[in-house]
MIDOSE-1310 file (N, C-alpha, C; in nm, 2 decimals, decimal comma, always signed):
residues 217
mkte	+0,08/+2,66/-3,36/+0,06/+2,56/-3,26/+0,04/+2,63/-3,12; -0,06/+2,58/-3,05/-0,10/+2,65/-2,93/+0,00/+2,62/-2,81; +0,02/+2,72/-2,73/+0,10/+2,70/-2,61/+0,04/+2,61/-2,51; +0,12/+2,51/-2,46/+0,06/+2,42/-2,36/+0,02/+2,49/-2,24
lnlk	-0,10/+2,45/-2,19/-0,15/+2,51/-2,06/-0,14/+2,40/-1,95; -0,10/+2,45/-1,83/-0,09/+2,37/-1,72/-0,18/+2,42/-1,61; -0,24/+2,33/-1,53/-0,33/+2,37/-1,42/-0,24/+2,43/-1,32; -0,28/+2,55/-1,27/-0,20/+2,62/-1,16/-0,19/+2,53/-1,04
ndyi	-0,08/+2,54/-0,97/-0,05/+2,46/-0,86/-0,16/+2,47/-0,75; -0,21/+2,59/-0,73/-0,32/+2,62/-0,63/-0,44/+2,53/-0,65; -0,46/+2,48/-0,77/-0,58/+2,40/-0,79/-0,55/+2,25/-0,81; -0,42/+2,21/-0,79/-0,39/+2,07/-0,79/-0,40/+2,02/-0,65
kltp	-0,51/+1,96/-0,62/-0,54/+1,92/-0,48/-0,51/+1,78/-0,44; -0,50/+1,69/-0,54/-0,49/+1,55/-0,51/-0,35/+1,49/-0,55; -0,32/+1,38/-0,48/-0,21/+1,29/-0,53/-0,27/+1,19/-0,61; -0,19/+1,12/-0,70/-0,24/+1,01/-0,78/-0,32/+0,91/-0,71
ekrl	-0,27/+0,88/-0,58/-0,34/+0,77/-0,51/-0,48/+0,80/-0,47; -0,51/+0,93/-0,47/-0,65/+0,98/-0,43/-0,73/+1,02/-0,55; -0,67/+1,03/-0,67/-0,73/+1,08/-0,79/-0,81/+0,96/-0,86; -0,90/+1,00/-0,94/-0,98/+0,91/-1,02/-0,89/+0,82/-1,10
ynie	-0,91/+0,69/-1,09/-0,83/+0,58/-1,16/-0,68/+0,59/-1,13; -0,64/+0,67/-1,02/-0,50/+0,68/-0,98/-0,41/+0,73/-1,08; -0,46/+0,82/-1,17/-0,38/+0,88/-1,27/-0,29/+0,99/-1,22; -0,18/+1,02/-1,29/-0,09/+1,13/-1,25/-0,15/+1,27/-1,29
npiv	-0,23/+1,27/-1,40/-0,28/+1,40/-1,45/-0,38/+1,46/-1,36; -0,36/+1,59/-1,33/-0,47/+1,67/-1,26/-0,60/+1,66/-1,34; -0,71/+1,66/-1,27/-0,84/+1,65/-1,34/-0,93/+1,77/-1,31; -0,97/+1,84/-1,41/-1,08/+1,94/-1,39/-1,21/+1,88/-1,45
aitg	-1,30/+1,86/-1,36/-1,43/+1,80/-1,40/-1,53/+1,91/-1,44; -1,60/+1,89/-1,55/-1,71/+1,97/-1,60/-1,83/+1,89/-1,58; -1,93/+1,94/-1,50/-2,05/+1,87/-1,48/-2,17/+1,96/-1,48; -2,29/+1,90/-1,46/-2,41/+1,98/-1,47/-2,51/+1,89/-1,53
nigg	-2,64/+1,93/-1,53/-2,74/+1,84/-1,58/-2,75/+1,83/-1,73; -2,81/+1,73/-1,78/-2,83/+1,71/-1,92/-2,88/+1,83/-2,00; -2,83/+1,87/-2,11/-2,87/+1,98/-2,18/-2,83/+2,12/-2,12; -2,74/+2,11/-2,03/-2,70/+2,24/-1,96/-2,59/+2,32/-2,04
gkst	-2,52/+2,25/-2,13/-2,42/+2,32/-2,20/-2,28/+2,27/-2,18; -2,27/+2,16/-2,12/-2,13/+2,10/-2,09/-2,05/+2,08/-2,21; -2,11/+2,03/-2,32/-2,04/+2,00/-2,44/-1,99/+2,13/-2,50; -2,06/+2,24/-2,49/-2,01/+2,37/-2,55/-1,89/+2,42/-2,47
vssf	-1,90/+2,40/-2,34/-1,79/+2,45/-2,26/-1,66/+2,36/-2,28; -1,69/+2,23/-2,29/-1,58/+2,13/-2,32/-1,51/+2,16/-2,46; -1,60/+2,20/-2,55/-1,55/+2,23/-2,69/-1,46/+2,35/-2,68; -1,49/+2,45/-2,60/-1,41/+2,57/-2,58/-1,27/+2,53/-2,53
fkse	-1,26/+2,45/-2,43/-1,14/+2,41/-2,37/-1,06/+2,32/-2,47; -1,12/+2,24/-2,55/-1,06/+2,16/-2,65/-1,00/+2,25/-2,75; -1,07/+2,36/-2,79/-1,02/+2,45/-2,89/-0,89/+2,53/-2,84; -0,88/+2,53/-2,71/-0,76/+2,60/-2,65/-0,64/+2,51/-2,63
gllv	-0,66/+2,38/-2,68/-0,55/+2,29/-2,68/-0,54/+2,20/-2,56; -0,64/+2,20/-2,48/-0,64/+2,12/-2,36/-0,70/+1,98/-2,40; -0,66/+1,88/-2,32/-0,70/+1,74/-2,33/-0,84/+1,73/-2,27; -0,94/+1,70/-2,35/-1,08/+1,69/-2,31/-1,13/+1,55/-2,33
ldad	-1,18/+1,49/-2,22/-1,25/+1,36/-2,23/-1,39/+1,38/-2,20; -1,48/+1,30/-2,27/-1,62/+1,31/-2,25/-1,67/+1,17/-2,20; -1,72/+1,17/-2,08/-1,77/+1,04/-2,02/-1,87/+0,97/-2,11; -1,96/+1,05/-2,17/-2,06/+0,99/-2,26/-2,00/+0,92/-2,38
qlih	-1,90/+0,99/-2,44/-1,83/+0,93/-2,55/-1,75/+0,81/-2,52; -1,69/+0,80/-2,40/-1,62/+0,68/-2,35/-1,72/+0,57/-2,34; -1,84/+0,60/-2,28/-1,95/+0,50/-2,27/-1,99/+0,45/-2,41; -2,00/+0,54/-2,50/-2,04/+0,49/-2,64/-1,94/+0,40/-2,70
riye	-1,81/+0,43/-2,67/-1,71/+0,33/-2,72/-1,72/+0,20/-2,65; -1,76/+0,20/-2,53/-1,78/+0,07/-2,46/-1,89/-0,01/-2,52; -2,00/+0,07/-2,56/-2,11/+0,00/-2,62/-2,08/-0,06/-2,75; -1,98/-0,01/-2,82/-1,94/-0,07/-2,95/-1,86/-0,20/-2,93
dekt	-1,82/-0,23/-2,81/-1,75/-0,36/-2,79/-1,84/-0,48/-2,79; -1,79/-0,58/-2,85/-1,88/-0,70/-2,86/-1,93/-0,76/-2,73; -1,84/-0,75/-2,63/-1,88/-0,80/-2,50/-2,00/-0,72/-2,44; -1,99/-0,59/-2,46/-2,10/-0,50/-2,42/-2,23/-0,53/-2,49
iefv	-2,22/-0,55/-2,62/-2,34/-0,58/-2,70/-2,40/-0,71/-2,65; -2,32/-0,81/-2,63/-2,37/-0,94/-2,58/-2,43/-0,93/-2,44; -2,37/-0,84/-2,35/-2,43/-0,82/-2,22/-2,57/-0,76/-2,23; -2,58/-0,65/-2,32/-2,71/-0,59/-2,33/-2,81/-0,68/-2,39
knlc	-2,77/-0,76/-2,49/-2,86/-0,86/-2,55/-2,92/-0,96/-2,45; -2,83/-1,00/-2,35/-2,88/-1,09/-2,25/-2,97/-1,02/-2,14; -2,93/-0,89/-2,12/-3,00/-0,82/-2,02/-3,14/-0,76/-2,07; -3,13/-0,71/-2,19/-3,25/-0,65/-2,25/-3,26/-0,68/-2,40
pvav	-3,30/-0,79/-2,44/-3,30/-0,83/-2,58/-3,36/-0,74/-2,68; -3,47/-0,67/-2,64/-3,53/-0,58/-2,74/-3,45/-0,46/-2,77; -3,34/-0,43/-2,69/-3,26/-0,31/-2,72/-3,14/-0,34/-2,81; -3,13/-0,46/-2,86/-3,03/-0,50/-2,96/-3,09/-0,54/-3,09
inde	-3,06/-0,46/-3,20/-3,12/-0,49/-3,33/-3,00/-0,50/-3,43; -3,00/-0,61/-3,50/-2,89/-0,63/-3,60/-2,75/-0,62/-3,53; -2,74/-0,68/-3,41/-2,62/-0,68/-3,34/-2,56/-0,54/-3,31; -2,66/-0,44/-3,30/-2,62/-0,31/-3,25/-2,72/-0,26/-3,15
vdfs	-2,67/-0,19/-3,05/-2,76/-0,14/-2,94/-2,85/-0,02/-3,00; -2,97/-0,03/-2,98/-3,07/+0,07/-3,02/-3,09/+0,16/-2,89; -3,03/+0,28/-2,89/-3,02/+0,36/-2,77/-3,16/+0,42/-2,74; -3,24/+0,44/-2,84/-3,37/+0,50/-2,82/-3,46/+0,40/-2,74
ilrk	-3,44/+0,27/-2,77/-3,52/+0,17/-2,69/-3,45/+0,15/-2,55; -3,32/+0,14/-2,55/-3,25/+0,11/-2,43/-3,27/+0,23/-2,33; -3,27/+0,35/-2,37/-3,29/+0,46/-2,28/-3,43/+0,45/-2,21; -3,53/+0,42/-2,28/-3,66/+0,41/-2,22/-3,67/+0,29/-2,12
vffa	-3,61/+0,18/-2,15/-3,60/+0,07/-2,06/-3,52/+0,10/-1,94; -3,41/+0,16/-1,96/-3,31/+0,20/-1,86/-3,37/+0,28/-1,75; -3,46/+0,38/-1,79/-3,52/+0,47/-1,69/-3,65/+0,42/-1,63; -3,70/+0,31/-1,69/-3,82/+0,25/-1,64/-3,80/+0,13/-1,55
ngli	-3,68/+0,07/-1,56/-3,65/-0,06/-1,49/-3,53/-0,04/-1,41; -3,55/-0,03/-1,28/-3,44/-0,01/-1,19/-3,33/-0,12/-1,18; -3,38/-0,24/-1,20/-3,28/-0,35/-1,20/-3,19/-0,35/-1,32; -3,25/-0,33/-1,43/-3,17/-0,33/-1,56/-3,08/-0,21/-1,55
ksql	-3,12/-0,09/-1,50/-3,04/+0,03/-1,48/-2,92/+0,00/-1,40; -2,94/-0,06/-1,28/-2,83/-0,09/-1,19/-2,73/-0,19/-1,25; -2,78/-0,29/-1,31/-2,69/-0,40/-1,37/-2,61/-0,34/-1,48; -2,67/-0,26/-1,57/-2,60/-0,21/-1,68/-2,50/-0,10/-1,64
ekfl	-2,54/-0,02/-1,55/-2,44/+0,08/-1,50/-2,32/+0,02/-1,43; -2,34/-0,09/-1,36/-2,23/-0,16/-1,29/-2,13/-0,21/-1,40; -2,19/-0,27/-1,50/-2,10/-0,33/-1,61/-2,03/-0,22/-1,68; -2,09/-0,11/-1,72/-2,03/+0,00/-1,79/-1,92/+0,06/-1,71
yqql	-1,95/+0,09/-1,58/-1,85/+0,16/-1,50/-1,73/+0,07/-1,46; -1,74/-0,06/-1,47/-1,63/-0,15/-1,46/-1,53/-0,14/-1,57; -1,59/-0,10/-1,69/-1,50/-0,09/-1,81/-1,44/+0,05/-1,83; -1,49/+0,15/-1,76/-1,45/+0,29/-1,78/-1,30/+0,31/-1,75
pkyf	-1,24/+0,26/-1,65/-1,10/+0,29/-1,62/-1,01/+0,26/-1,74; -1,03/+0,14/-1,80/-0,95/+0,10/-1,92/-0,96/+0,20/-2,03; -1,08/+0,24/-2,06/-1,10/+0,34/-2,18/-1,05/+0,48/-2,14; -1,06/+0,52/-2,02/-1,02/+0,65/-1,97/-0,86/+0,65/-1,99
keai	-0,80/+0,55/-1,94/-0,65/+0,55/-1,94/-0,60/+0,54/-2,08; -0,67/+0,47/-2,17/-0,63/+0,46/-2,31/-0,64/+0,60/-2,38; -0,74/+0,67/-2,34/-0,77/+0,80/-2,40/-0,67/+0,91/-2,37; -0,61/+0,90/-2,25/-0,51/+1,00/-2,21/-0,37/+0,97/-2,27
ense	-0,35/+0,85/-2,33/-0,23/+0,82/-2,40/-0,10/+0,84/-2,32; -0,10/+0,81/-2,20/+0,02/+0,83/-2,11/+0,07/+0,97/-2,11; -0,02/+1,07/-2,14/+0,03/+1,21/-2,13/+0,03/+1,26/-1,99; +0,09/+1,37/-1,97/+0,10/+1,43/-1,83/+0,03/+1,56/-1,82
vpvi	-0,05/+1,60/-1,92/-0,12/+1,73/-1,92/-0,25/+1,72/-1,84; -0,30/+1,83/-1,80/-0,43/+1,83/-1,73/-0,54/+1,77/-1,81; -0,63/+1,70/-1,75/-0,75/+1,64/-1,82/-0,87/+1,72/-1,78; -0,94/+1,77/-1,89/-1,08/+1,83/-1,87/-1,17/+1,71/-1,89
ydvp	-1,25/+1,68/-1,78/-1,33/+1,56/-1,79/-1,48/+1,60/-1,78; -1,55/+1,59/-1,89/-1,69/+1,62/-1,90/-1,77/+1,50/-1,85; -1,82/+1,51/-1,72/-1,88/+1,39/-1,66/-2,01/+1,43/-1,59; -2,12/+1,40/-1,66/-2,25/+1,44/-1,61/-2,29/+1,40/-1,47
llfe	-2,25/+1,28/-1,44/-2,30/+1,22/-1,31/-2,19/+1,22/-1,20; -2,11/+1,33/-1,21/-2,00/+1,34/-1,11/-2,05/+1,33/-0,97; -2,15/+1,40/-0,93/-2,20/+1,40/-0,79/-2,29/+1,28/-0,77; -2,37/+1,24/-0,87/-2,45/+1,12/-0,85/-2,37/+1,00/-0,82
kkle	-2,25/+0,99/-0,88/-2,16/+0,87/-0,86/-2,06/+0,90/-0,75; -2,07/+1,02/-0,68/-1,98/+1,05/-0,57/-1,84/+1,05/-0,61; -1,81/+1,12/-0,72/-1,67/+1,12/-0,77/-1,60/+1,26/-0,75; -1,68/+1,35/-0,69/-1,62/+1,48/-0,67/-1,49/+1,49/-0,59
dkvd	-1,47/+1,40/-0,50/-1,35/+1,40/-0,42/-1,23/+1,33/-0,49; -1,26/+1,28/-0,61/-1,16/+1,21/-0,69/-1,10/+1,30/-0,81; -1,15/+1,43/-0,81/-1,10/+1,52/-0,91/-1,04/+1,64/-0,84; -0,96/+1,71/-0,91/-0,89/+1,83/-0,84/-0,98/+1,95/-0,84
yviv	-1,06/+1,97/-0,93/-1,14/+2,09/-0,94/-1,27/+2,06/-1,01; -1,38/+2,13/-0,97/-1,51/+2,10/-1,02/-1,57/+2,23/-1,08; -1,61/+2,22/-1,20/-1,68/+2,33/-1,27/-1,82/+2,28/-1,29; -1,92/+2,35/-1,24/-2,06/+2,32/-1,27/-2,12/+2,42/-1,37
issd	-2,18/+2,36/-1,48/-2,25/+2,44/-1,58/-2,40/+2,45/-1,53; -2,45/+2,56/-1,51/-2,58/+2,58/-1,45/-2,68/+2,64/-1,56; -2,80/+2,57/-1,57/-2,90/+2,62/-1,67/-3,03/+2,58/-1,62; -3,14/+2,65/-1,66/-3,27/+2,62/-1,62/-3,33/+2,51/-1,69
eesq	-3,43/+2,44/-1,63/-3,48/+2,31/-1,69/-3,55/+2,34/-1,83; -3,61/+2,45/-1,85/-3,68/+2,48/-1,97/-3,58/+2,49/-2,09; -3,47/+2,55/-2,06/-3,36/+2,56/-2,16/-3,30/+2,43/-2,19; -3,28/+2,35/-2,08/-3,22/+2,21/-2,10/-3,31/+2,13/-2,19
lkri	-3,44/+2,13/-2,17/-3,53/+2,05/-2,24/-3,53/+2,10/-2,39; -3,53/+2,22/-2,42/-3,53/+2,27/-2,56/-3,40/+2,23/-2,63; -3,28/+2,24/-2,56/-3,16/+2,20/-2,62/-3,16/+2,05/-2,66; -3,21/+1,97/-2,56/-3,20/+1,82/-2,58/-3,29/+1,78/-2,70
lkrd	-3,41/+1,83/-2,70/-3,51/+1,80/-2,81/-3,46/+1,85/-2,95; -3,39/+1,96/-2,95/-3,33/+2,02/-3,07/-3,22/+1,93/-3,13; -3,13/+1,89/-3,04/-3,01/+1,81/-3,08/-3,05/+1,66/-3,11; -3,16/+1,62/-3,05/-3,20/+1,48/-3,07/-3,35/+1,47/-3,09
pnsd	-3,39/+1,49/-3,22/-3,53/+1,49/-3,25/-3,60/+1,36/-3,22; -3,53/+1,25/-3,20/-3,59/+1,12/-3,17/-3,63/+1,11/-3,02; -3,58/+1,20/-2,94/-3,61/+1,20/-2,80/-3,76/+1,25/-2,78; -3,82/+1,19/-2,68/-3,95/+1,24/-2,65/-3,95/+1,32/-2,51
eatv	-4,04/+1,41/-2,50/-4,03/+1,50/-2,38/-4,04/+1,43/-2,25; -4,12/+1,33/-2,24/-4,14/+1,25/-2,12/-4,02/+1,18/-2,07; -3,94/+1,12/-2,17/-3,82/+1,05/-2,14/-3,71/+1,15/-2,09; -3,71/+1,26/-2,16/-3,61/+1,37/-2,12/-3,63/+1,42/-1,98
kaii	-3,76/+1,44/-1,95/-3,79/+1,49/-1,82/-3,76/+1,39/-1,71; -3,78/+1,26/-1,75/-3,74/+1,15/-1,65/-3,59/+1,15/-1,63; -3,51/+1,17/-1,73/-3,37/+1,18/-1,72/-3,33/+1,29/-1,63; -3,39/+1,41/-1,65/-3,36/+1,53/-1,57/-3,39/+1,50/-1,42
akql	-3,51/+1,44/-1,40/-3,56/+1,41/-1,27/-3,46/+1,32/-1,19; -3,39/+1,23/-1,26/-3,30/+1,13/-1,20/-3,17/+1,20/-1,15; -3,14/+1,32/-1,21/-3,02/+1,38/-1,18/-3,03/+1,48/-1,06; -2,92/+1,50/-0,99/-2,92/+1,59/-0,87/-2,96/+1,73/-0,92
pnke	-3,05/+1,80/-0,85/-3,08/+1,93/-0,89/-2,96/+2,02/-0,90; -2,97/+2,12/-1,00/-2,86/+2,21/-1,02/-2,81/+2,28/-0,89; -2,91/+2,32/-0,81/-2,88/+2,40/-0,69/-2,79/+2,32/-0,60; -2,81/+2,19/-0,59/-2,73/+2,10/-0,51/-2,59/+2,09/-0,56
kikn	-2,58/+2,08/-0,69/-2,44/+2,07/-0,76/-2,37/+2,20/-0,74; -2,44/+2,31/-0,75/-2,37/+2,44/-0,73/-2,31/+2,46/-0,59; -2,37/+2,40/-0,49/-2,32/+2,41/-0,35/-2,18/+2,35/-0,34; -2,15/+2,25/-0,43/-2,03/+2,17/-0,42/-1,93/+2,20/-0,53
adlv	-1,96/+2,31/-0,60/-1,87/+2,35/-0,71/-1,76/+2,44/-0,67; -1,65/+2,42/-0,74/-1,53/+2,52/-0,72/-1,56/+2,64/-0,80; -1,63/+2,63/-0,91/-1,66/+2,74/-1,00/-1,79/+2,71/-1,07; -1,88/+2,81/-1,09/-2,00/+2,79/-1,16/-2,00/+2,88/-1,29
ienh	-2,04/+2,82/-1,40/-2,05/+2,89/-1,52/-2,20/+2,89/-1,56; -2,26/+3,01/-1,57/-2,40/+3,02/-1,59/-2,43/+3,01/-1,74; -2,53/+2,93/-1,78/-2,56/+2,92/-1,92/-2,71/+2,96/-1,94; -2,75/+3,08/-1,90/-2,88/+3,13/-1,91/-2,90/+3,23/-2,02
mglk	-2,78/+3,28/-2,08/-2,79/+3,38/-2,17/-2,75/+3,33/-2,31; -2,67/+3,40/-2,38/-2,63/+3,36/-2,52/-2,50/+3,30/-2,52; -2,46/+3,25/-2,65/-2,33/+3,19/-2,67/-2,21/+3,28/-2,64; -2,23/+3,41/-2,67/-2,12/+3,50/-2,65/-2,09/+3,51/-2,50
elee	-2,19/+3,52/-2,42/-2,17/+3,54/-2,27/-2,11/+3,41/-2,22; -2,15/+3,29/-2,27/-2,10/+3,17/-2,22/-1,95/+3,16/-2,26; -1,91/+3,20/-2,38/-1,77/+3,19/-2,41/-1,69/+3,29/-2,33; -1,74/+3,40/-2,29/-1,67/+3,50/-2,21/-1,64/+3,44/-2,07
qcqk	-1,74/+3,36/-2,02/-1,72/+3,30/-1,89/-1,61/+3,19/-1,90; -1,61/+3,12/-2,01/-1,51/+3,01/-2,04/-1,37/+3,07/-2,05; -1,36/+3,19/-2,11/-1,23/+3,25/-2,12/-1,18/+3,30/-1,99; -1,27/+3,35/-1,90/-1,23/+3,38/-1,77/-1,19/+3,26/-1,68
akvl	-1,26/+3,15/-1,70/-1,22/+3,03/-1,63/-1,08/+2,98/-1,68; -1,05/+2,99/-1,81/-0,92/+2,95/-1,86/-0,81/+3,03/-1,79; -0,83/+3,17/-1,79/-0,73/+3,25/-1,73/-0,71/+3,22/-1,58; -0,82/+3,20/-1,51/-0,82/+3,17/-1,37/-0,74/+3,04/-1,34
lfek	-0,77/+2,93/-1,42/-0,72/+2,80/-1,38/-0,58/+2,76/-1,44; -0,55/+2,82/-1,56/-0,43/+2,77/-1,63/-0,33/+2,87/-1,65; -0,20/+2,82/-1,65/-0,09/+2,90/-1,68/-0,02/+2,84/-1,80; +0,05/+2,93/-1,88/+0,12/+2,88/-2,00/+0,25/+2,82/-1,96
s	+0,29/+2,71/-2,03/+0,42/+2,65/-1,99/+0,53/+2,72/-2,06
């Protein structure tokens, strides 16, 4: 059984009243642009016994709810097939239609607090929160510490197309274009992890981040 890790006091910056969803748990946010390697870094921290939440996975759970499916059906009927959301269709509409994008985002983000709090199960341990749109949604002041995963656009594109063969290059580039440039995110990071080399180098940086941020209980 792994030893429990606690965020060092130096990095606990917020009180619950100022923290995301007013939770007691300190939050370390992992962010960066799509295909940058956030999932790999999150998986490392999860393997070390830390509580890791993925914003995209929480959103997928929301999409499975009947209320959400009905909302999407009314908003964009072509994106619901056999009472399930077809994400390949929805993704294209989402990035092509600003009105649908804003209405859907508003609905999803209204549901997030409930799913987030359920996922931490009343625990008191630090939360590693993989949240791609941290800066775009202006949430950086609601977390205690921000780690930015930095990667070049060519590498991002290759990773996305490899993991999701149904994606097309034009749609992926549109998604990347909608996100804040990496250089802007880096300016507001507490820590930057570079993902331009191989997996070994990335894991070494993750290990250093763990030693820097956490202490054994």
